mmCIF entry with sequence, helices, sheets and N, C-alpha, C, O atoms, coordinates in Angstrom:
data_MODEL
# 
_entry.id   MODEL 
# 
_entity.id                         1 
_entity.type                       polymer 
_entity.pdbx_number_of_molecules   1 
# 
_entity_poly.entity_id                      1 
_entity_poly.type                           'polypeptide(L)' 
_entity_poly.nstd_linkage                   no 
_entity_poly.nstd_monomer                   no 
_entity_poly.pdbx_seq_one_letter_code       NNILRKIGFIDVKHTPQTMGVATIYSASKR 
_entity_poly.pdbx_seq_one_letter_code_can   NNILRKIGFIDVKHTPQTMGVATIYSASKR 
_entity_poly.pdbx_strand_id                 A 
# 
loop_
_entity_poly_seq.entity_id 
_entity_poly_seq.num 
_entity_poly_seq.mon_id 
_entity_poly_seq.hetero 
1 1  ASN n 
1 2  ASN n 
1 3  ILE n 
1 4  LEU n 
1 5  ARG n 
1 6  LYS n 
1 7  ILE n 
1 8  GLY n 
1 9  PHE n 
1 10 ILE n 
1 11 ASP n 
1 12 VAL n 
1 13 LYS n 
1 14 HIS n 
1 15 THR n 
1 16 PRO n 
1 17 GLN n 
1 18 THR n 
1 19 MET n 
1 20 GLY n 
1 21 VAL n 
1 22 ALA n 
1 23 THR n 
1 24 ILE n 
1 25 TYR n 
1 26 SER n 
1 27 ALA n 
1 28 SER n 
1 29 LYS n 
1 30 ARG n 
# 
_struct_asym.id          A 
_struct_asym.entity_id   1 
# 
loop_
_struct_conf.conf_type_id 
_struct_conf.id 
_struct_conf.pdbx_PDB_helix_id 
_struct_conf.beg_label_comp_id 
_struct_conf.beg_label_asym_id 
_struct_conf.beg_label_seq_id 
_struct_conf.pdbx_beg_PDB_ins_code 
_struct_conf.end_label_comp_id 
_struct_conf.end_label_asym_id 
_struct_conf.end_label_seq_id 
_struct_conf.pdbx_end_PDB_ins_code 
_struct_conf.beg_auth_comp_id 
_struct_conf.beg_auth_asym_id 
_struct_conf.beg_auth_seq_id 
_struct_conf.end_auth_comp_id 
_struct_conf.end_auth_asym_id 
_struct_conf.end_auth_seq_id 
_struct_conf.pdbx_PDB_helix_class 
_struct_conf.details 
_struct_conf.pdbx_PDB_helix_length 
HELX_P HELX_P1 AA1 ASN A 2  ? HIS A 14 ? ASN A 2  HIS A 14 1 ? 13 
HELX_P HELX_P2 AA2 MET A 19 ? LYS A 29 ? MET A 19 LYS A 29 1 ? 11 
# 
_struct_conf_type.id          HELX_P 
_struct_conf_type.criteria    ? 
_struct_conf_type.reference   ? 
# 
loop_
_atom_site.group_PDB 
_atom_site.id 
_atom_site.type_symbol 
_atom_site.label_atom_id 
_atom_site.label_alt_id 
_atom_site.label_comp_id 
_atom_site.label_asym_id 
_atom_site.label_entity_id 
_atom_site.label_seq_id 
_atom_site.pdbx_PDB_ins_code 
_atom_site.Cartn_x 
_atom_site.Cartn_y 
_atom_site.Cartn_z 
_atom_site.occupancy 
_atom_site.B_iso_or_equiv 
_atom_site.pdbx_formal_charge 
_atom_site.auth_seq_id 
_atom_site.auth_comp_id 
_atom_site.auth_asym_id 
_atom_site.auth_atom_id 
_atom_site.pdbx_PDB_model_num 
ATOM 1   N N  . ASN A 1 1  ? 26.411 129.020 183.130 1.00 0.00 ? 1  ASN A N  1 
ATOM 2   C CA . ASN A 1 1  ? 26.862 129.832 181.998 1.00 0.00 ? 1  ASN A CA 1 
ATOM 3   C C  . ASN A 1 1  ? 28.084 130.675 182.398 1.00 0.00 ? 1  ASN A C  1 
ATOM 4   O O  . ASN A 1 1  ? 29.037 130.806 181.629 1.00 0.00 ? 1  ASN A O  1 
ATOM 5   N N  . ASN A 1 2  ? 28.043 131.233 183.588 1.00 0.00 ? 2  ASN A N  1 
ATOM 6   C CA . ASN A 1 2  ? 29.167 132.060 184.039 1.00 0.00 ? 2  ASN A CA 1 
ATOM 7   C C  . ASN A 1 2  ? 30.441 131.227 184.136 1.00 0.00 ? 2  ASN A C  1 
ATOM 8   O O  . ASN A 1 2  ? 31.519 131.669 183.739 1.00 0.00 ? 2  ASN A O  1 
ATOM 9   N N  . ILE A 1 3  ? 30.297 130.008 184.674 1.00 0.00 ? 3  ILE A N  1 
ATOM 10  C CA . ILE A 1 3  ? 31.468 129.132 184.826 1.00 0.00 ? 3  ILE A CA 1 
ATOM 11  C C  . ILE A 1 3  ? 32.047 128.817 183.450 1.00 0.00 ? 3  ILE A C  1 
ATOM 12  O O  . ILE A 1 3  ? 33.258 128.891 183.244 1.00 0.00 ? 3  ILE A O  1 
ATOM 13  N N  . LEU A 1 4  ? 31.173 128.467 182.512 1.00 0.00 ? 4  LEU A N  1 
ATOM 14  C CA . LEU A 1 4  ? 31.642 128.113 181.162 1.00 0.00 ? 4  LEU A CA 1 
ATOM 15  C C  . LEU A 1 4  ? 32.393 129.297 180.559 1.00 0.00 ? 4  LEU A C  1 
ATOM 16  O O  . LEU A 1 4  ? 33.456 129.133 179.961 1.00 0.00 ? 4  LEU A O  1 
ATOM 17  N N  . ARG A 1 5  ? 31.832 130.479 180.722 1.00 0.00 ? 5  ARG A N  1 
ATOM 18  C CA . ARG A 1 5  ? 32.463 131.678 180.159 1.00 0.00 ? 5  ARG A CA 1 
ATOM 19  C C  . ARG A 1 5  ? 33.845 131.887 180.800 1.00 0.00 ? 5  ARG A C  1 
ATOM 20  O O  . ARG A 1 5  ? 34.823 132.179 180.112 1.00 0.00 ? 5  ARG A O  1 
ATOM 21  N N  . LYS A 1 6  ? 33.900 131.731 182.126 1.00 0.00 ? 6  LYS A N  1 
ATOM 22  C CA . LYS A 1 6  ? 35.176 131.918 182.827 1.00 0.00 ? 6  LYS A CA 1 
ATOM 23  C C  . LYS A 1 6  ? 36.202 130.911 182.308 1.00 0.00 ? 6  LYS A C  1 
ATOM 24  O O  . LYS A 1 6  ? 37.332 131.271 181.978 1.00 0.00 ? 6  LYS A O  1 
ATOM 25  N N  . ILE A 1 7  ? 35.788 129.644 182.242 1.00 0.00 ? 7  ILE A N  1 
ATOM 26  C CA . ILE A 1 7  ? 36.708 128.597 181.782 1.00 0.00 ? 7  ILE A CA 1 
ATOM 27  C C  . ILE A 1 7  ? 37.124 128.875 180.343 1.00 0.00 ? 7  ILE A C  1 
ATOM 28  O O  . ILE A 1 7  ? 38.301 128.768 179.996 1.00 0.00 ? 7  ILE A O  1 
ATOM 29  N N  . GLY A 1 8  ? 36.140 129.238 179.499 1.00 0.00 ? 8  GLY A N  1 
ATOM 30  C CA . GLY A 1 8  ? 36.452 129.517 178.099 1.00 0.00 ? 8  GLY A CA 1 
ATOM 31  C C  . GLY A 1 8  ? 37.450 130.658 177.984 1.00 0.00 ? 8  GLY A C  1 
ATOM 32  O O  . GLY A 1 8  ? 38.412 130.574 177.222 1.00 0.00 ? 8  GLY A O  1 
ATOM 33  N N  . PHE A 1 9  ? 37.220 131.728 178.743 1.00 0.00 ? 9  PHE A N  1 
ATOM 34  C CA . PHE A 1 9  ? 38.114 132.875 178.681 1.00 0.00 ? 9  PHE A CA 1 
ATOM 35  C C  . PHE A 1 9  ? 39.532 132.469 179.076 1.00 0.00 ? 9  PHE A C  1 
ATOM 36  O O  . PHE A 1 9  ? 40.503 132.811 178.400 1.00 0.00 ? 9  PHE A O  1 
ATOM 37  N N  . ILE A 1 10 ? 39.632 131.726 180.195 1.00 0.00 ? 10 ILE A N  1 
ATOM 38  C CA . ILE A 1 10 ? 40.948 131.275 180.669 1.00 0.00 ? 10 ILE A CA 1 
ATOM 39  C C  . ILE A 1 10 ? 41.582 130.367 179.620 1.00 0.00 ? 10 ILE A C  1 
ATOM 40  O O  . ILE A 1 10 ? 42.759 130.508 179.290 1.00 0.00 ? 10 ILE A O  1 
ATOM 41  N N  . ASP A 1 11 ? 40.772 129.421 179.096 1.00 0.00 ? 11 ASP A N  1 
ATOM 42  C CA . ASP A 1 11 ? 41.286 128.482 178.101 1.00 0.00 ? 11 ASP A CA 1 
ATOM 43  C C  . ASP A 1 11 ? 41.803 129.229 176.872 1.00 0.00 ? 11 ASP A C  1 
ATOM 44  O O  . ASP A 1 11 ? 42.879 128.936 176.352 1.00 0.00 ? 11 ASP A O  1 
ATOM 45  N N  . VAL A 1 12 ? 41.015 130.192 176.429 1.00 0.00 ? 12 VAL A N  1 
ATOM 46  C CA . VAL A 1 12 ? 41.412 130.953 175.244 1.00 0.00 ? 12 VAL A CA 1 
ATOM 47  C C  . VAL A 1 12 ? 42.688 131.735 175.532 1.00 0.00 ? 12 VAL A C  1 
ATOM 48  O O  . VAL A 1 12 ? 43.582 131.810 174.689 1.00 0.00 ? 12 VAL A O  1 
ATOM 49  N N  . LYS A 1 13 ? 42.765 132.308 176.713 1.00 0.00 ? 13 LYS A N  1 
ATOM 50  C CA . LYS A 1 13 ? 43.946 133.114 177.066 1.00 0.00 ? 13 LYS A CA 1 
ATOM 51  C C  . LYS A 1 13 ? 45.176 132.211 177.176 1.00 0.00 ? 13 LYS A C  1 
ATOM 52  O O  . LYS A 1 13 ? 46.267 132.573 176.734 1.00 0.00 ? 13 LYS A O  1 
ATOM 53  N N  . HIS A 1 14 ? 44.985 131.035 177.768 1.00 0.00 ? 14 HIS A N  1 
ATOM 54  C CA . HIS A 1 14 ? 46.109 130.119 177.959 1.00 0.00 ? 14 HIS A CA 1 
ATOM 55  C C  . HIS A 1 14 ? 46.437 129.373 176.675 1.00 0.00 ? 14 HIS A C  1 
ATOM 56  O O  . HIS A 1 14 ? 47.604 129.115 176.376 1.00 0.00 ? 14 HIS A O  1 
ATOM 57  N N  . THR A 1 15 ? 45.388 129.023 175.907 1.00 0.00 ? 15 THR A N  1 
ATOM 58  C CA . THR A 1 15 ? 45.616 128.273 174.664 1.00 0.00 ? 15 THR A CA 1 
ATOM 59  C C  . THR A 1 15 ? 44.822 128.908 173.527 1.00 0.00 ? 15 THR A C  1 
ATOM 60  O O  . THR A 1 15 ? 43.728 128.445 173.205 1.00 0.00 ? 15 THR A O  1 
ATOM 61  N N  . PRO A 1 16 ? 45.351 129.943 172.928 1.00 0.00 ? 16 PRO A N  1 
ATOM 62  C CA . PRO A 1 16 ? 44.656 130.617 171.824 1.00 0.00 ? 16 PRO A CA 1 
ATOM 63  C C  . PRO A 1 16 ? 44.486 129.699 170.618 1.00 0.00 ? 16 PRO A C  1 
ATOM 64  O O  . PRO A 1 16 ? 43.711 129.997 169.710 1.00 0.00 ? 16 PRO A O  1 
ATOM 65  N N  . GLN A 1 17 ? 45.214 128.578 170.611 1.00 0.00 ? 17 GLN A N  1 
ATOM 66  C CA . GLN A 1 17 ? 45.106 127.624 169.511 1.00 0.00 ? 17 GLN A CA 1 
ATOM 67  C C  . GLN A 1 17 ? 43.771 126.886 169.568 1.00 0.00 ? 17 GLN A C  1 
ATOM 68  O O  . GLN A 1 17 ? 43.330 126.317 168.570 1.00 0.00 ? 17 GLN A O  1 
ATOM 69  N N  . THR A 1 18 ? 43.125 126.897 170.743 1.00 0.00 ? 18 THR A N  1 
ATOM 70  C CA . THR A 1 18 ? 41.852 126.184 170.877 1.00 0.00 ? 18 THR A CA 1 
ATOM 71  C C  . THR A 1 18 ? 40.759 126.953 170.142 1.00 0.00 ? 18 THR A C  1 
ATOM 72  O O  . THR A 1 18 ? 40.083 127.800 170.727 1.00 0.00 ? 18 THR A O  1 
ATOM 73  N N  . MET A 1 19 ? 40.593 126.655 168.874 1.00 0.00 ? 19 MET A N  1 
ATOM 74  C CA . MET A 1 19 ? 39.587 127.363 168.069 1.00 0.00 ? 19 MET A CA 1 
ATOM 75  C C  . MET A 1 19 ? 38.185 127.035 168.561 1.00 0.00 ? 19 MET A C  1 
ATOM 76  O O  . MET A 1 19 ? 37.305 127.895 168.561 1.00 0.00 ? 19 MET A O  1 
ATOM 77  N N  . GLY A 1 20 ? 37.978 125.792 168.979 1.00 0.00 ? 20 GLY A N  1 
ATOM 78  C CA . GLY A 1 20 ? 36.654 125.382 169.457 1.00 0.00 ? 20 GLY A CA 1 
ATOM 79  C C  . GLY A 1 20 ? 36.211 126.260 170.618 1.00 0.00 ? 20 GLY A C  1 
ATOM 80  O O  . GLY A 1 20 ? 35.124 126.838 170.584 1.00 0.00 ? 20 GLY A O  1 
ATOM 81  N N  . VAL A 1 21 ? 37.042 126.361 171.639 1.00 0.00 ? 21 VAL A N  1 
ATOM 82  C CA . VAL A 1 21 ? 36.688 127.163 172.809 1.00 0.00 ? 21 VAL A CA 1 
ATOM 83  C C  . VAL A 1 21 ? 36.533 128.626 172.399 1.00 0.00 ? 21 VAL A C  1 
ATOM 84  O O  . VAL A 1 21 ? 35.604 129.304 172.837 1.00 0.00 ? 21 VAL A O  1 
ATOM 85  N N  . ALA A 1 22 ? 37.433 129.098 171.569 1.00 0.00 ? 22 ALA A N  1 
ATOM 86  C CA . ALA A 1 22 ? 37.395 130.497 171.128 1.00 0.00 ? 22 ALA A CA 1 
ATOM 87  C C  . ALA A 1 22 ? 36.072 130.780 170.424 1.00 0.00 ? 22 ALA A C  1 
ATOM 88  O O  . ALA A 1 22 ? 35.428 131.802 170.663 1.00 0.00 ? 22 ALA A O  1 
ATOM 89  N N  . THR A 1 23 ? 35.683 129.857 169.557 1.00 0.00 ? 23 THR A N  1 
ATOM 90  C CA . THR A 1 23 ? 34.426 130.043 168.815 1.00 0.00 ? 23 THR A CA 1 
ATOM 91  C C  . THR A 1 23 ? 33.260 130.086 169.779 1.00 0.00 ? 23 THR A C  1 
ATOM 92  O O  . THR A 1 23 ? 32.385 130.944 169.669 1.00 0.00 ? 23 THR A O  1 
ATOM 93  N N  . ILE A 1 24 ? 33.247 129.157 170.728 1.00 0.00 ? 24 ILE A N  1 
ATOM 94  C CA . ILE A 1 24 ? 32.140 129.098 171.697 1.00 0.00 ? 24 ILE A CA 1 
ATOM 95  C C  . ILE A 1 24 ? 32.115 130.401 172.501 1.00 0.00 ? 24 ILE A C  1 
ATOM 96  O O  . ILE A 1 24 ? 31.053 130.994 172.686 1.00 0.00 ? 24 ILE A O  1 
ATOM 97  N N  . TYR A 1 25 ? 33.268 130.843 172.972 1.00 0.00 ? 25 TYR A N  1 
ATOM 98  C CA . TYR A 1 25 ? 33.339 132.068 173.765 1.00 0.00 ? 25 TYR A CA 1 
ATOM 99  C C  . TYR A 1 25 ? 32.855 133.263 172.938 1.00 0.00 ? 25 TYR A C  1 
ATOM 100 O O  . TYR A 1 25 ? 32.076 134.090 173.411 1.00 0.00 ? 25 TYR A O  1 
ATOM 101 N N  . SER A 1 26 ? 33.331 133.332 171.708 1.00 0.00 ? 26 SER A N  1 
ATOM 102 C CA . SER A 1 26 ? 32.940 134.444 170.829 1.00 0.00 ? 26 SER A CA 1 
ATOM 103 C C  . SER A 1 26 ? 31.432 134.418 170.608 1.00 0.00 ? 26 SER A C  1 
ATOM 104 O O  . SER A 1 26 ? 30.767 135.450 170.693 1.00 0.00 ? 26 SER A O  1 
ATOM 105 N N  . ALA A 1 27 ? 30.902 133.241 170.326 1.00 0.00 ? 27 ALA A N  1 
ATOM 106 C CA . ALA A 1 27 ? 29.459 133.113 170.082 1.00 0.00 ? 27 ALA A CA 1 
ATOM 107 C C  . ALA A 1 27 ? 28.685 133.523 171.339 1.00 0.00 ? 27 ALA A C  1 
ATOM 108 O O  . ALA A 1 27 ? 27.678 134.225 171.257 1.00 0.00 ? 27 ALA A O  1 
ATOM 109 N N  . SER A 1 28 ? 29.166 133.079 172.494 1.00 0.00 ? 28 SER A N  1 
ATOM 110 C CA . SER A 1 28 ? 28.471 133.394 173.749 1.00 0.00 ? 28 SER A CA 1 
ATOM 111 C C  . SER A 1 28 ? 28.530 134.906 173.994 1.00 0.00 ? 28 SER A C  1 
ATOM 112 O O  . SER A 1 28 ? 27.538 135.509 174.403 1.00 0.00 ? 28 SER A O  1 
ATOM 113 N N  . LYS A 1 29 ? 29.665 135.502 173.750 1.00 0.00 ? 29 LYS A N  1 
ATOM 114 C CA . LYS A 1 29 ? 29.841 136.935 173.982 1.00 0.00 ? 29 LYS A CA 1 
ATOM 115 C C  . LYS A 1 29 ? 28.882 137.717 173.083 1.00 0.00 ? 29 LYS A C  1 
ATOM 116 O O  . LYS A 1 29 ? 28.275 138.694 173.521 1.00 0.00 ? 29 LYS A O  1 
ATOM 117 N N  . ARG A 1 30 ? 28.745 137.284 171.819 1.00 0.00 ? 30 ARG A N  1 
ATOM 118 C CA . ARG A 1 30 ? 27.869 137.998 170.893 1.00 0.00 ? 30 ARG A CA 1 
ATOM 119 C C  . ARG A 1 30 ? 26.439 137.569 171.159 1.00 0.00 ? 30 ARG A C  1 
ATOM 120 O O  . ARG A 1 30 ? 25.518 138.044 170.494 1.00 0.00 ? 30 ARG A O  1 
# 
């Protein structure tokens, strides 16, 4: 889970266009 979160955060930061990753990260954070 930690790895996924790290990758998601990096992915979102590098590619904010990735709505899929952003959604997953947001859902995980909440």
